[in-house]
C-alpha positions in Angstrom: 0.0 0.0 0.0 2.8 2.4 0.9 4.7 1.5 -2.3 1.6 2.2 -4.5 1.2 5.5 -2.7 4.8 6.4 -3.4 4.5 5.6 -7.1 1.3 7.6 -7.3 3.0 10.5 -5.5 6.0 10.5 -7.9 3.8 10.3 -11.0 1.5 13.1 -9.7 4.4 15.3 -8.7 6.1 14.7 -12.1 3.0 15.6 -14.0 2.6 18.7 -11.9 6.2 19.9 -12.7 5.9 19.0 -16.4 2.5 20.9 -16.7 3.8 23.9 -14.9 7.0 23.9 -16.9 5.1 23.7 -20.2 2.7 26.5 -19.1 5.6 28.8 -18.2 7.6 28.1 -21.3 4.5 28.6 -23.6 3.5 32.0 -22.0 7.1 33.1 -21.1 7.3 36.8 -21.7 4.2 37.5 -19.7 3.4 34.4 -17.7 -0.3 34.0 -17.3 -0.6 32.8 -13.7 -4.2 31.9 -13.5 -4.4 29.6 -16.7 -1.1 28.0 -15.8 -2.2 27.3 -12.2 -5.6 26.2 -13.4 -4.3 23.7 -15.9 -1.7 22.5 -13.3 -4.3 21.8 -10.7 -6.6 20.1 -13.2 -3.9 17.8 -14.5 -2.7 17.0 -11.0 -6.1 16.0 -9.8 -6.8 13.9 -12.9 -3.4 12.1 -12.6 -3.7 11.7 -8.8 -7.2 10.2 -8.8 -7.1 8.4 -12.1 -3.6 7.1 -11.8 -3.9 5.5 -8.4 -5.4 2.2 -9.6 -2.6 1.9 -12.2 0.1 2.7 -9.6 -1.5 0.1 -7.2 -1.4 -2.6 -10.0 2.2 -1.6 -10.8 3.2 -1.9 -7.2 1.6 -5.3 -6.9 3.6 -6.5 -10.0 6.9 -5.1 -8.5 6.1 -6.7 -5.2 5.4 -10.1 -6.8 8.6 -9.8 -8.8 10.7 -9.0 -5.8 9.0 -11.5 -3.5 7.8 -14.5 -5.6 5.0 -16.7 -4.3 6.1 -19.7 -2.3 4.2 -23.0 -2.3 2.9 -22.4 1.2 1.6 -18.8 0.6 -2.0 -18.6 1.5 -2.1 -22.0 3.2 -3.0 -20.5 6.6 -5.9 -18.5 5.1 -7.1 -21.6 3.3 -7.2 -23.6 6.5 -9.1 -20.8 8.2 -11.8 -20.6 5.5 -12.1 -24.4 5.2 -12.9 -24.6 8.8 
């Protein structure tokens, strides 16, 4: 859970910086503050909320790669469910 949150934080922060940078470069001589901040907030919210399921899935894949399943994984839970 913490790893998924970290991945989501990194991608959201990266999109924030990229959006703000593009906005400043495009409107450089007279930087339009309100449109740049508005687009930055919108992109950050969309990436943060919409990207969390993707970051959670990515973290699960990384976790399974780093800690592969063993034969006895889930055996305790199976005994509890079976009665």
